A tleap script that builds the chain and sets N, CA, C and O, in Angstrom:
source leaprc.protein.ff14SB
mol = sequence {
  NMET VAL VAL ALA ILE ARG TRP LEU PHE VAL
  VAL PHE ALA GLY LEU LEU ALA THR ILE ALA
  HIE ALA GLN THR THR VAL GLN SER VAL ALA
  PRO ALA ASP GLY ALA MET GLY VAL SER LEU
  SER THR SER ILE VAL VAL THR PHE SER ALA
  SER MET ASP GLY ALA SER LEU THR THR GLN
  THR ALA ASP GLY ALA CYS THR GLN THR LEU
  GLN VAL SER SER ASP GLY PHE VAL ASN CYS
  ILE GLY PHE SER SER ALA LEU ALA SER THR
  VAL GLY ALA VAL ALA THR LEU THR PRO ALA
  ALA ALA LEU ALA ARG GLY SER THR TYR ARG
  VAL ARG VAL LEU ALA ALA ALA ARG SER VAL
  ALA MET ILE ASN LEU ALA ALA ASP PHE THR
  GLY ASN THR THR LEU GLU ARG CARG
}
set mol.1.N position { 20.446 10.398 0.876 }
set mol.1.CA position { 19.361 9.566 0.381 }
set mol.1.C position { 19.545 9.490 -1.258 }
set mol.1.O position { 19.956 10.402 -1.976 }
set mol.2.N position { 19.153 8.220 -1.648 }
set mol.2.CA position { 19.230 8.024 -3.241 }
set mol.2.C position { 17.917 7.823 -3.455 }
set mol.2.O position { 17.207 7.062 -2.797 }
set mol.3.N position { 17.658 8.337 -4.154 }
set mol.3.CA position { 16.068 8.626 -5.232 }
set mol.3.C position { 16.347 7.769 -6.130 }
set mol.3.O position { 17.545 7.572 -6.334 }
set mol.4.N position { 15.538 7.154 -6.779 }
set mol.4.CA position { 15.541 6.324 -8.080 }
set mol.4.C position { 14.962 7.270 -9.027 }
set mol.4.O position { 13.898 7.772 -8.664 }
set mol.5.N position { 15.363 7.577 -10.009 }
set mol.5.CA position { 14.532 8.631 -11.221 }
set mol.5.C position { 14.457 7.165 -12.144 }
set mol.5.O position { 15.199 6.187 -12.234 }
set mol.6.N position { 12.640 7.719 -13.021 }
set mol.6.CA position { 12.464 7.611 -13.986 }
set mol.6.C position { 12.074 8.135 -15.165 }
set mol.6.O position { 11.059 8.832 -15.184 }
set mol.7.N position { 12.794 7.897 -16.332 }
set mol.7.CA position { 12.750 9.223 -17.253 }
set mol.7.C position { 11.663 8.666 -17.825 }
set mol.7.O position { 11.426 7.464 -17.702 }
set mol.8.N position { 10.975 9.402 -18.434 }
set mol.8.CA position { 9.725 9.433 -19.718 }
set mol.8.C position { 9.622 10.295 -20.567 }
set mol.8.O position { 9.492 11.508 -20.402 }
set mol.9.N position { 9.691 9.539 -21.781 }
set mol.9.CA position { 10.167 10.447 -23.163 }
set mol.9.C position { 8.737 10.628 -23.949 }
set mol.9.O position { 8.125 9.643 -24.361 }
set mol.10.N position { 8.308 11.826 -24.104 }
set mol.10.CA position { 7.184 12.074 -24.477 }
set mol.10.C position { 7.320 12.882 -26.089 }
set mol.10.O position { 7.962 13.933 -26.082 }
set mol.11.N position { 6.810 12.473 -27.266 }
set mol.11.CA position { 7.058 13.192 -28.361 }
set mol.11.C position { 5.770 14.188 -28.788 }
set mol.11.O position { 4.704 13.573 -28.755 }
set mol.12.N position { 5.697 15.059 -29.030 }
set mol.12.CA position { 4.981 16.300 -29.579 }
set mol.12.C position { 5.241 16.544 -30.501 }
set mol.12.O position { 6.354 17.062 -30.591 }
set mol.13.N position { 4.395 16.347 -31.879 }
set mol.13.CA position { 4.449 17.224 -32.960 }
set mol.13.C position { 6.063 17.071 -33.637 }
set mol.13.O position { 6.575 18.075 -34.131 }
set mol.14.N position { 6.731 15.905 -33.624 }
set mol.14.CA position { 7.705 16.212 -33.805 }
set mol.14.C position { 9.229 16.497 -32.790 }
set mol.14.O position { 10.366 16.262 -33.201 }
set mol.15.N position { 8.854 17.105 -31.271 }
set mol.15.CA position { 9.523 17.309 -30.514 }
set mol.15.C position { 9.929 16.421 -29.381 }
set mol.15.O position { 9.283 16.003 -28.420 }
set mol.16.N position { 10.510 16.339 -29.554 }
set mol.16.CA position { 11.031 15.289 -27.901 }
set mol.16.C position { 11.273 16.002 -26.775 }
set mol.16.O position { 12.179 16.814 -26.586 }
set mol.17.N position { 9.935 15.461 -25.627 }
set mol.17.CA position { 10.268 16.269 -24.699 }
set mol.17.C position { 10.696 15.188 -23.354 }
set mol.17.O position { 10.165 14.092 -23.177 }
set mol.18.N position { 11.516 15.642 -22.691 }
set mol.18.CA position { 11.778 14.799 -21.294 }
set mol.18.C position { 11.417 15.055 -20.154 }
set mol.18.O position { 11.880 16.053 -19.601 }
set mol.19.N position { 10.388 14.127 -19.418 }
set mol.19.CA position { 10.065 14.592 -18.316 }
set mol.19.C position { 10.302 13.298 -17.027 }
set mol.19.O position { 9.777 12.192 -16.899 }
set mol.20.N position { 11.537 14.177 -16.035 }
set mol.20.CA position { 12.030 13.136 -14.972 }
set mol.20.C position { 10.647 12.951 -13.961 }
set mol.20.O position { 9.793 13.818 -13.771 }
set mol.21.N position { 10.674 11.708 -13.427 }
set mol.21.CA position { 9.652 11.247 -12.372 }
set mol.21.C position { 10.618 10.859 -11.234 }
set mol.21.O position { 11.733 10.493 -11.607 }
set mol.22.N position { 10.395 10.877 -10.014 }
set mol.22.CA position { 10.604 10.243 -8.574 }
set mol.22.C position { 9.820 8.709 -8.722 }
set mol.22.O position { 8.640 8.509 -9.009 }
set mol.23.N position { 10.898 7.705 -8.425 }
set mol.23.CA position { 10.095 6.656 -8.320 }
set mol.23.C position { 9.199 6.702 -6.717 }
set mol.23.O position { 9.596 6.937 -5.575 }
set mol.24.N position { 8.010 6.402 -7.206 }
set mol.24.CA position { 7.193 6.155 -6.098 }
set mol.24.C position { 7.478 5.380 -5.113 }
set mol.24.O position { 8.049 4.305 -5.298 }
set mol.25.N position { 7.044 5.907 -3.665 }
set mol.25.CA position { 7.873 5.019 -2.569 }
set mol.25.C position { 6.776 4.824 -1.448 }
set mol.25.O position { 6.142 5.866 -1.285 }
set mol.26.N position { 6.361 3.766 -0.610 }
set mol.26.CA position { 5.982 3.790 0.331 }
set mol.26.C position { 6.756 4.907 1.449 }
set mol.26.O position { 7.976 5.047 1.357 }
set mol.27.N position { 6.027 5.634 2.433 }
set mol.27.CA position { 6.526 6.577 2.995 }
set mol.27.C position { 6.515 5.890 4.560 }
set mol.27.O position { 7.527 5.511 5.148 }
set mol.28.N position { 5.147 5.825 5.077 }
set mol.28.CA position { 4.710 5.328 6.051 }
set mol.28.C position { 3.590 4.385 6.019 }
set mol.28.O position { 2.792 4.180 5.104 }
set mol.29.N position { 3.700 3.647 7.605 }
set mol.29.CA position { 1.948 2.700 7.587 }
set mol.29.C position { 2.035 3.070 9.096 }
set mol.29.O position { 2.888 3.097 9.984 }
set mol.30.N position { 0.868 3.309 8.949 }
set mol.30.CA position { 0.434 3.864 10.930 }
set mol.30.C position { -0.900 2.257 10.396 }
set mol.30.O position { -1.278 1.762 9.334 }
set mol.31.N position { -1.177 1.997 11.971 }
set mol.31.CA position { -0.467 2.597 13.083 }
set mol.31.C position { 1.005 2.095 12.918 }
set mol.31.O position { 1.297 1.124 12.220 }
set mol.32.N position { 1.857 2.804 13.586 }
set mol.32.CA position { 3.032 2.557 13.414 }
set mol.32.C position { 4.223 0.965 14.074 }
set mol.32.O position { 3.879 0.075 14.852 }
set mol.33.N position { 5.179 1.094 13.595 }
set mol.33.CA position { 5.913 -0.562 13.816 }
set mol.33.C position { 5.608 -0.652 15.320 }
set mol.33.O position { 5.371 0.296 16.067 }
set mol.34.N position { 5.657 -2.059 15.657 }
set mol.34.CA position { 5.558 -2.180 17.114 }
set mol.34.C position { 4.301 -1.587 18.281 }
set mol.34.O position { 4.296 -1.591 19.512 }
set mol.35.N position { 3.496 -1.200 17.479 }
set mol.35.CA position { 2.139 -0.240 17.947 }
set mol.35.C position { 1.667 -1.735 19.128 }
set mol.35.O position { 1.863 -2.924 18.877 }
set mol.36.N position { 1.101 -1.221 20.241 }
set mol.36.CA position { 0.514 -2.558 20.989 }
set mol.36.C position { -0.733 -1.901 21.455 }
set mol.36.O position { -1.125 -0.735 21.505 }
set mol.37.N position { -1.107 -2.795 21.705 }
set mol.37.CA position { -2.800 -2.344 22.321 }
set mol.37.C position { -3.843 -1.771 21.112 }
set mol.37.O position { -4.892 -1.162 21.324 }
set mol.38.N position { -3.435 -2.029 20.153 }
set mol.38.CA position { -4.385 -1.385 18.598 }
set mol.38.C position { -5.617 -1.790 18.649 }
set mol.38.O position { -5.765 -3.010 18.715 }
set mol.39.N position { -6.454 -1.204 18.638 }
set mol.39.CA position { -7.890 -1.036 18.589 }
set mol.39.C position { -8.116 -2.499 17.392 }
set mol.39.O position { -7.537 -2.480 16.307 }
set mol.40.N position { -9.079 -3.754 17.832 }
set mol.40.CA position { -9.554 -4.291 16.936 }
set mol.40.C position { -10.210 -3.975 15.976 }
set mol.40.O position { -10.314 -4.849 15.115 }
set mol.41.N position { -10.722 -2.995 15.788 }
set mol.41.CA position { -11.502 -2.563 14.646 }
set mol.41.C position { -10.725 -1.206 14.013 }
set mol.41.O position { -11.385 -0.403 13.354 }
set mol.42.N position { -8.944 -0.948 14.305 }
set mol.42.CA position { -8.534 0.081 13.589 }
set mol.42.C position { -8.745 -0.094 11.942 }
set mol.42.O position { -9.189 -1.070 11.339 }
set mol.43.N position { -8.385 0.886 11.544 }
set mol.43.CA position { -8.013 1.330 10.241 }
set mol.43.C position { -6.561 1.214 9.633 }
set mol.43.O position { -5.686 1.792 10.278 }
set mol.44.N position { -6.277 0.721 8.782 }
set mol.44.CA position { -4.624 1.020 8.524 }
set mol.44.C position { -4.547 1.772 7.202 }
set mol.44.O position { -5.279 1.592 6.229 }
set mol.45.N position { -3.320 2.840 7.343 }
set mol.45.CA position { -3.530 3.631 6.738 }
set mol.45.C position { -1.847 3.718 6.149 }
set mol.45.O position { -0.905 3.739 6.942 }
set mol.46.N position { -1.649 3.767 4.561 }
set mol.46.CA position { -0.586 3.735 4.038 }
set mol.46.C position { -0.007 5.390 3.333 }
set mol.46.O position { -0.748 5.875 2.478 }
set mol.47.N position { 0.908 5.953 3.604 }
set mol.47.CA position { 0.790 6.890 3.109 }
set mol.47.C position { 2.468 6.898 1.795 }
set mol.47.O position { 3.643 6.699 2.103 }
set mol.48.N position { 1.899 7.194 0.451 }
set mol.48.CA position { 2.981 7.043 -0.322 }
set mol.48.C position { 3.769 8.404 -0.601 }
set mol.48.O position { 3.515 9.448 -0.001 }
set mol.49.N position { 4.649 8.287 -1.475 }
set mol.49.CA position { 5.645 10.072 -2.071 }
set mol.49.C position { 5.219 10.352 -2.858 }
set mol.49.O position { 5.893 11.095 -3.571 }
set mol.50.N position { 3.603 9.940 -3.409 }
set mol.50.CA position { 2.833 10.671 -5.098 }
set mol.50.C position { 1.505 10.348 -4.571 }
set mol.50.O position { 1.117 9.360 -3.948 }
set mol.51.N position { 0.780 11.604 -5.037 }
set mol.51.CA position { -0.505 10.825 -5.256 }
set mol.51.C position { -0.574 9.256 -5.880 }
set mol.51.O position { 0.365 8.694 -6.445 }
set mol.52.N position { -1.790 8.740 -5.662 }
set mol.52.CA position { -1.774 7.318 -6.257 }
set mol.52.C position { -3.131 7.213 -7.064 }
set mol.52.O position { -4.203 7.784 -6.860 }
set mol.53.N position { -2.804 6.419 -7.926 }
set mol.53.CA position { -4.007 5.708 -8.829 }
set mol.53.C position { -4.755 5.137 -7.725 }
set mol.53.O position { -4.088 4.585 -6.849 }
set mol.54.N position { -6.216 5.172 -7.584 }
set mol.54.CA position { -7.148 4.430 -6.667 }
set mol.54.C position { -6.931 3.188 -7.189 }
set mol.54.O position { -6.466 2.194 -6.633 }
set mol.55.N position { -7.460 3.397 -8.741 }
set mol.55.CA position { -7.555 2.166 -9.149 }
set mol.55.C position { -6.374 0.633 -8.807 }
set mol.55.O position { -6.718 -0.549 -8.781 }
set mol.56.N position { -4.996 1.197 -8.588 }
set mol.56.CA position { -4.113 0.392 -8.504 }
set mol.56.C position { -4.497 -0.517 -7.224 }
set mol.56.O position { -4.420 -1.745 -7.263 }
set mol.57.N position { -4.918 0.210 -6.081 }
set mol.57.CA position { -4.686 0.231 -5.170 }
set mol.57.C position { -6.086 -1.086 -4.255 }
set mol.57.O position { -7.059 -0.947 -3.513 }
set mol.58.N position { -5.384 -2.206 -4.893 }
set mol.58.CA position { -6.780 -3.273 -4.536 }
set mol.58.C position { -6.504 -3.860 -3.127 }
set mol.58.O position { -5.432 -3.999 -2.539 }
set mol.59.N position { -7.953 -4.211 -2.693 }
set mol.59.CA position { -7.507 -4.889 -1.516 }
set mol.59.C position { -8.841 -6.399 -1.662 }
set mol.59.O position { -9.878 -6.223 -2.302 }
set mol.60.N position { -8.661 -7.196 -1.250 }
set mol.60.CA position { -9.419 -8.574 -1.090 }
set mol.60.C position { -10.774 -8.248 0.087 }
set mol.60.O position { -10.737 -7.715 1.196 }
set mol.61.N position { -11.799 -8.760 -0.618 }
set mol.61.CA position { -12.806 -8.649 0.405 }
set mol.61.C position { -13.262 -9.645 1.581 }
set mol.61.O position { -13.985 -9.378 2.541 }
set mol.62.N position { -12.762 -10.635 1.314 }
set mol.62.CA position { -12.532 -11.922 1.911 }
set mol.62.C position { -11.450 -12.177 3.003 }
set mol.62.O position { -10.820 -11.127 3.131 }
set mol.63.N position { -11.051 -12.984 3.708 }
set mol.63.CA position { -9.930 -13.345 4.351 }
set mol.63.C position { -9.792 -14.858 2.983 }
set mol.63.O position { -10.609 -15.521 2.345 }
set mol.64.N position { -8.291 -14.808 3.096 }
set mol.64.CA position { -7.953 -15.929 2.034 }
set mol.64.C position { -6.679 -15.484 1.334 }
set mol.64.O position { -6.219 -14.348 1.449 }
set mol.65.N position { -6.052 -16.605 0.483 }
set mol.65.CA position { -4.658 -16.221 -0.092 }
set mol.65.C position { -4.470 -14.915 -0.634 }
set mol.65.O position { -5.425 -14.434 -1.244 }
set mol.66.N position { -3.191 -14.103 -0.505 }
set mol.66.CA position { -2.755 -13.308 -0.419 }
set mol.66.C position { -3.239 -12.718 -2.147 }
set mol.66.O position { -2.781 -13.482 -2.996 }
set mol.67.N position { -3.817 -11.879 -2.572 }
set mol.67.CA position { -4.136 -11.696 -4.087 }
set mol.67.C position { -4.246 -10.334 -4.480 }
set mol.67.O position { -4.741 -10.197 -5.599 }
set mol.68.N position { -3.967 -9.411 -3.960 }
set mol.68.CA position { -4.112 -7.670 -3.962 }
set mol.68.C position { -3.132 -7.238 -3.970 }
set mol.68.O position { -2.179 -7.930 -3.611 }
set mol.69.N position { -2.941 -5.834 -4.409 }
set mol.69.CA position { -1.733 -4.975 -4.079 }
set mol.69.C position { -1.369 -4.451 -2.757 }
set mol.69.O position { -0.292 -3.969 -2.405 }
set mol.70.N position { -2.738 -4.672 -1.903 }
set mol.70.CA position { -2.489 -4.037 -0.419 }
set mol.70.C position { -3.002 -5.335 0.209 }
set mol.70.O position { -4.140 -5.765 0.025 }
set mol.71.N position { -1.693 -6.158 1.270 }
set mol.71.CA position { -2.016 -6.880 1.680 }
set mol.71.C position { -1.663 -6.747 3.635 }
set mol.71.O position { -0.775 -6.083 4.170 }
set mol.72.N position { -2.499 -7.450 4.168 }
set mol.72.CA position { -2.177 -7.422 5.693 }
set mol.72.C position { -2.274 -9.045 5.856 }
set mol.72.O position { -2.959 -9.888 5.276 }
set mol.73.N position { -1.535 -9.102 6.638 }
set mol.73.CA position { -1.436 -10.735 7.206 }
set mol.73.C position { -0.780 -10.772 8.308 }
set mol.73.O position { -0.032 -9.953 8.841 }
set mol.74.N position { -1.237 -12.118 8.689 }
set mol.74.CA position { -0.870 -12.588 10.494 }
set mol.74.C position { 0.161 -13.880 10.336 }
set mol.74.O position { 0.769 -14.238 11.345 }
set mol.75.N position { 0.394 -14.674 8.926 }
set mol.75.CA position { 1.154 -15.651 8.721 }
set mol.75.C position { 2.118 -15.769 7.561 }
set mol.75.O position { 2.382 -16.767 6.890 }
set mol.76.N position { 2.625 -14.434 7.463 }
set mol.76.CA position { 3.611 -14.574 6.491 }
set mol.76.C position { 3.063 -14.148 5.020 }
set mol.76.O position { 3.746 -14.607 4.105 }
set mol.77.N position { 2.208 -13.535 4.720 }
set mol.77.CA position { 1.774 -13.483 3.608 }
set mol.77.C position { 1.415 -14.805 2.689 }
set mol.77.O position { 1.748 -14.907 1.508 }
set mol.78.N position { 0.651 -15.841 3.459 }
set mol.78.CA position { -0.083 -17.275 3.180 }
set mol.78.C position { -1.185 -16.947 2.800 }
set mol.78.O position { -1.545 -17.095 1.632 }
set mol.79.N position { -2.084 -16.328 3.935 }
set mol.79.CA position { -3.629 -15.705 3.711 }
set mol.79.C position { -3.173 -14.385 4.146 }
set mol.79.O position { -2.240 -13.976 4.837 }
set mol.80.N position { -4.273 -13.790 3.426 }
set mol.80.CA position { -4.635 -12.308 4.055 }
set mol.80.C position { -5.722 -11.897 4.902 }
set mol.80.O position { -6.258 -12.827 5.505 }
set mol.81.N position { -6.184 -10.755 5.104 }
set mol.81.CA position { -7.479 -10.573 5.729 }
set mol.81.C position { -8.196 -9.890 5.083 }
set mol.81.O position { -7.532 -8.990 4.567 }
set mol.82.N position { -9.498 -9.823 4.762 }
set mol.82.CA position { -10.193 -9.116 3.830 }
set mol.82.C position { -10.576 -7.719 4.557 }
set mol.82.O position { -10.581 -7.503 5.768 }
set mol.83.N position { -10.864 -6.915 3.607 }
set mol.83.CA position { -11.314 -5.508 3.979 }
set mol.83.C position { -12.868 -4.982 3.397 }
set mol.83.O position { -13.491 -5.688 2.603 }
set mol.84.N position { -13.160 -4.268 3.663 }
set mol.84.CA position { -14.330 -3.864 3.668 }
set mol.84.C position { -14.910 -3.433 1.918 }
set mol.84.O position { -16.070 -3.493 1.510 }
set mol.85.N position { -13.990 -3.118 1.342 }
set mol.85.CA position { -14.163 -2.750 -0.277 }
set mol.85.C position { -12.898 -3.460 -0.647 }
set mol.85.O position { -11.961 -3.865 0.041 }
set mol.86.N position { -13.154 -3.494 -2.012 }
set mol.86.CA position { -12.536 -3.882 -2.995 }
set mol.86.C position { -11.306 -3.056 -3.537 }
set mol.86.O position { -10.378 -3.590 -4.144 }
set mol.87.N position { -11.369 -1.936 -3.310 }
set mol.87.CA position { -10.147 -0.808 -3.369 }
set mol.87.C position { -10.070 0.172 -2.261 }
set mol.87.O position { -11.043 0.882 -2.008 }
set mol.88.N position { -8.956 0.251 -1.581 }
set mol.88.CA position { -8.238 1.376 -0.838 }
set mol.88.C position { -9.024 2.927 -0.794 }
set mol.88.O position { -9.022 3.733 -1.725 }
set mol.89.N position { -9.594 3.082 0.348 }
set mol.89.CA position { -10.041 4.451 0.216 }
set mol.89.C position { -8.988 5.171 0.158 }
set mol.89.O position { -8.161 4.973 1.048 }
set mol.90.N position { -8.637 6.363 -1.032 }
set mol.90.CA position { -7.491 6.983 -1.565 }
set mol.90.C position { -7.823 8.429 -1.624 }
set mol.90.O position { -8.758 8.778 -2.345 }
set mol.91.N position { -7.081 9.402 -0.866 }
set mol.91.CA position { -6.954 10.825 -1.009 }
set mol.91.C position { -5.666 10.924 -0.987 }
set mol.91.O position { -4.914 10.732 -0.032 }
set mol.92.N position { -5.288 11.378 -2.588 }
set mol.92.CA position { -3.924 11.725 -2.684 }
set mol.92.C position { -2.785 10.674 -2.659 }
set mol.92.O position { -2.576 9.712 -3.398 }
set mol.93.N position { -2.046 11.198 -1.478 }
set mol.93.CA position { -1.013 9.819 -1.300 }
set mol.93.C position { -1.285 9.221 0.002 }
set mol.93.O position { -0.396 8.829 0.758 }
set mol.94.N position { -2.208 9.176 0.181 }
set mol.94.CA position { -2.711 8.189 1.707 }
set mol.94.C position { -4.198 7.267 1.207 }
set mol.94.O position { -5.317 7.736 0.999 }
set mol.95.N position { -3.735 5.794 1.108 }
set mol.95.CA position { -4.483 5.139 1.283 }
set mol.95.C position { -5.442 4.530 2.486 }
set mol.95.O position { -4.688 4.725 3.439 }
set mol.96.N position { -6.456 4.004 2.972 }
set mol.96.CA position { -6.916 4.216 3.991 }
set mol.96.C position { -7.602 2.763 3.665 }
set mol.96.O position { -8.468 2.823 2.791 }
set mol.97.N position { -7.329 1.337 4.284 }
set mol.97.CA position { -8.037 0.172 4.547 }
set mol.97.C position { -8.188 -0.080 5.745 }
set mol.97.O position { -7.398 -0.062 6.689 }
set mol.98.N position { -9.876 -0.461 5.617 }
set mol.98.CA position { -10.699 -0.620 6.720 }
set mol.98.C position { -10.851 -2.368 6.859 }
set mol.98.O position { -11.584 -2.937 6.050 }
set mol.99.N position { -10.417 -2.847 7.490 }
set mol.99.CA position { -10.979 -4.547 7.839 }
set mol.99.C position { -12.176 -4.949 7.876 }
set mol.99.O position { -12.937 -4.299 8.594 }
set mol.100.N position { -12.685 -6.043 7.184 }
set mol.100.CA position { -13.938 -6.566 7.180 }
set mol.100.C position { -14.525 -6.698 8.615 }
set mol.100.O position { -15.581 -6.304 9.110 }
set mol.101.N position { -13.459 -7.394 9.108 }
set mol.101.CA position { -13.770 -8.070 10.305 }
set mol.101.C position { -12.747 -7.329 11.213 }
set mol.101.O position { -11.879 -6.526 10.872 }
set mol.102.N position { -13.140 -7.910 12.763 }
set mol.102.CA position { -12.119 -7.538 13.713 }
set mol.102.C position { -10.787 -7.985 13.641 }
set mol.102.O position { -10.635 -9.204 13.575 }
set mol.103.N position { -9.617 -7.145 13.638 }
set mol.103.CA position { -8.616 -8.129 14.136 }
set mol.103.C position { -8.424 -8.830 14.853 }
set mol.103.O position { -8.965 -8.605 15.936 }
set mol.104.N position { -7.606 -10.036 14.753 }
set mol.104.CA position { -7.480 -11.274 15.925 }
set mol.104.C position { -7.022 -10.786 17.199 }
set mol.104.O position { -6.009 -10.111 17.019 }
set mol.105.N position { -7.365 -10.851 18.473 }
set mol.105.CA position { -6.885 -10.704 19.642 }
set mol.105.C position { -5.416 -11.444 19.594 }
set mol.105.O position { -5.201 -12.563 19.129 }
set mol.106.N position { -4.652 -10.733 20.066 }
set mol.106.CA position { -3.021 -11.462 20.558 }
set mol.106.C position { -2.231 -11.602 18.927 }
set mol.106.O position { -1.146 -12.166 18.782 }
set mol.107.N position { -2.845 -11.111 18.040 }
set mol.107.CA position { -2.321 -11.487 16.699 }
set mol.107.C position { -0.913 -10.449 16.297 }
set mol.107.O position { -0.848 -9.486 17.060 }
set mol.108.N position { 0.086 -10.488 15.348 }
set mol.108.CA position { 0.659 -9.727 14.840 }
set mol.108.C position { 0.279 -9.638 13.231 }
set mol.108.O position { -0.044 -10.547 12.466 }
set mol.109.N position { 0.390 -8.625 13.059 }
set mol.109.CA position { 0.151 -8.401 11.591 }
set mol.109.C position { 1.019 -7.454 10.999 }
set mol.109.O position { 1.424 -6.434 11.557 }
set mol.110.N position { 1.405 -7.978 9.376 }
set mol.110.CA position { 2.488 -6.905 8.907 }
set mol.110.C position { 1.483 -6.570 7.188 }
set mol.110.O position { 0.481 -7.142 6.758 }
set mol.111.N position { 2.183 -5.598 6.680 }
set mol.111.CA position { 1.307 -5.177 5.898 }
set mol.111.C position { 2.751 -5.218 4.574 }
set mol.111.O position { 3.961 -5.096 4.763 }
set mol.112.N position { 1.921 -5.454 3.185 }
set mol.112.CA position { 2.502 -5.410 2.195 }
set mol.112.C position { 1.948 -4.705 1.015 }
set mol.112.O position { 0.762 -4.798 0.699 }
set mol.113.N position { 2.921 -3.915 0.292 }
set mol.113.CA position { 1.967 -3.176 -0.832 }
set mol.113.C position { 3.211 -3.825 -2.444 }
set mol.113.O position { 4.398 -3.612 -2.688 }
set mol.114.N position { 2.299 -4.502 -3.056 }
set mol.114.CA position { 2.943 -4.734 -4.117 }
set mol.114.C position { 3.438 -3.719 -5.234 }
set mol.114.O position { 2.948 -2.613 -5.468 }
set mol.115.N position { 4.297 -4.204 -5.749 }
set mol.115.CA position { 5.411 -3.358 -6.886 }
set mol.115.C position { 3.724 -2.832 -7.978 }
set mol.115.O position { 3.698 -1.685 -8.424 }
set mol.116.N position { 2.743 -3.607 -8.207 }
set mol.116.CA position { 1.601 -3.035 -9.312 }
set mol.116.C position { 0.914 -2.105 -8.753 }
set mol.116.O position { -0.275 -2.009 -9.058 }
set mol.117.N position { 1.408 -1.335 -7.948 }
set mol.117.CA position { 0.427 0.138 -7.245 }
set mol.117.C position { 1.254 1.125 -7.826 }
set mol.117.O position { 2.479 1.091 -7.945 }
set mol.118.N position { 0.353 2.129 -8.225 }
set mol.118.CA position { 1.232 3.182 -9.254 }
set mol.118.C position { 0.433 4.480 -8.578 }
set mol.118.O position { -0.672 4.574 -8.044 }
set mol.119.N position { 1.374 5.325 -8.815 }
set mol.119.CA position { 0.700 6.861 -8.688 }
set mol.119.C position { -0.077 7.305 -9.817 }
set mol.119.O position { -0.174 6.538 -10.775 }
set mol.120.N position { -0.595 8.328 -9.844 }
set mol.120.CA position { -1.571 9.012 -10.731 }
set mol.120.C position { -0.673 9.321 -12.168 }
set mol.120.O position { -1.118 9.398 -13.313 }
set mol.121.N position { 0.831 9.480 -11.671 }
set mol.121.CA position { 1.409 9.746 -12.978 }
set mol.121.C position { 2.057 8.489 -13.715 }
set mol.121.O position { 3.008 8.512 -14.497 }
set mol.122.N position { 1.305 7.363 -13.275 }
set mol.122.CA position { 1.336 5.982 -13.925 }
set mol.122.C position { 2.665 4.950 -13.660 }
set mol.122.O position { 2.865 3.882 -14.238 }
set mol.123.N position { 3.703 5.724 -12.383 }
set mol.123.CA position { 4.704 5.307 -11.900 }
set mol.123.C position { 4.404 4.354 -10.712 }
set mol.123.O position { 3.787 4.806 -9.747 }
set mol.124.N position { 4.870 2.857 -10.731 }
set mol.124.CA position { 4.770 1.716 -10.328 }
set mol.124.C position { 5.721 1.850 -9.213 }
set mol.124.O position { 6.701 2.582 -9.357 }
set mol.125.N position { 5.516 1.189 -8.074 }
set mol.125.CA position { 6.545 0.959 -6.999 }
set mol.125.C position { 7.549 0.302 -7.694 }
set mol.125.O position { 7.285 -0.429 -8.649 }
set mol.126.N position { 8.963 0.548 -7.197 }
set mol.126.CA position { 10.262 -0.146 -7.839 }
set mol.126.C position { 10.095 -1.319 -7.506 }
set mol.126.O position { 10.584 -2.010 -8.400 }
set mol.127.N position { 9.531 -2.167 -6.440 }
set mol.127.CA position { 9.883 -3.481 -6.353 }
set mol.127.C position { 8.265 -3.568 -4.794 }
set mol.127.O position { 7.560 -2.867 -4.069 }
set mol.128.N position { 8.469 -4.485 -5.046 }
set mol.128.CA position { 6.876 -4.874 -3.751 }
set mol.128.C position { 7.665 -4.374 -1.688 }
set mol.128.O position { 8.600 -4.863 -1.053 }
set mol.129.N position { 6.792 -3.384 -1.391 }
set mol.129.CA position { 7.163 -3.148 -0.106 }
set mol.129.C position { 6.600 -4.175 1.221 }
set mol.129.O position { 5.416 -4.501 1.135 }
set mol.130.N position { 7.208 -4.580 2.164 }
set mol.130.CA position { 7.059 -5.075 2.892 }
set mol.130.C position { 7.378 -4.611 4.062 }
set mol.130.O position { 8.557 -4.771 4.379 }
set mol.131.N position { 6.679 -4.071 4.823 }
set mol.131.CA position { 6.422 -3.150 6.388 }
set mol.131.C position { 7.144 -3.840 7.329 }
set mol.131.O position { 6.832 -4.991 7.633 }
set mol.132.N position { 8.372 -3.084 7.985 }
set mol.132.CA position { 8.576 -3.752 9.587 }
set mol.132.C position { 7.103 -3.526 10.415 }
set mol.132.O position { 7.088 -4.160 11.470 }
set mol.133.N position { 6.131 -2.917 10.204 }
set mol.133.CA position { 5.022 -2.835 10.955 }
set mol.133.C position { 4.345 -4.166 11.235 }
set mol.133.O position { 4.038 -5.151 10.564 }
set mol.134.N position { 4.220 -3.719 12.736 }
set mol.134.CA position { 3.674 -5.083 13.428 }
set mol.134.C position { 2.084 -4.680 14.079 }
set mol.134.O position { 2.219 -3.723 14.841 }
set mol.135.N position { 1.304 -4.926 14.032 }
set mol.135.CA position { 0.230 -4.360 14.522 }
set mol.135.C position { -0.427 -5.623 15.624 }
set mol.135.O position { -1.062 -6.581 15.183 }
set mol.136.N position { -0.140 -5.417 17.119 }
set mol.136.CA position { -0.631 -6.170 17.921 }
set mol.136.C position { -1.407 -6.306 18.594 }
set mol.136.O position { -1.151 -5.331 19.301 }
set mol.137.N position { -2.409 -6.819 19.127 }
set mol.137.CA position { -3.507 -6.734 19.888 }
set mol.137.C position { -3.686 -7.838 21.053 }
set mol.137.O position { -4.025 -8.962 20.682 }
set mol.138.N position { -3.544 -7.678 22.028 }
set mol.138.CA position { -3.354 -8.455 23.323 }
set mol.138.C position { -4.417 -8.388 24.047 }
set mol.138.O position { -4.457 -8.957 25.138 }
savepdb mol mol.pdb
quit
């Protein structure tokens, strides 16, 4: 497995300290890819490789154009669903998204996390993450 490393150089009173930080990544999204029969009121859980800065995990509160760092869409990210809060509920490396309204029956949803999402160490994702996660309610 290849792990991207980001180096951070800090100068303290004339001394140079070097700290290595592994790149922040999305580890998983739940419900799992291809999950069928997902509850129309399900929450979506994104797990990262590091504790996240909750202020960087923004969501939109109304359906419409995809504009925030955490996105869930059923139309290729032209439009995204709204969530109950403008910030994801974040505990450590886990962010929970609660849709403002029930998911549409018979729809398939995908999850995207923009590179602007960052860890508490201020390390952004290397690139946008678009999960293969599809949530379908029949």
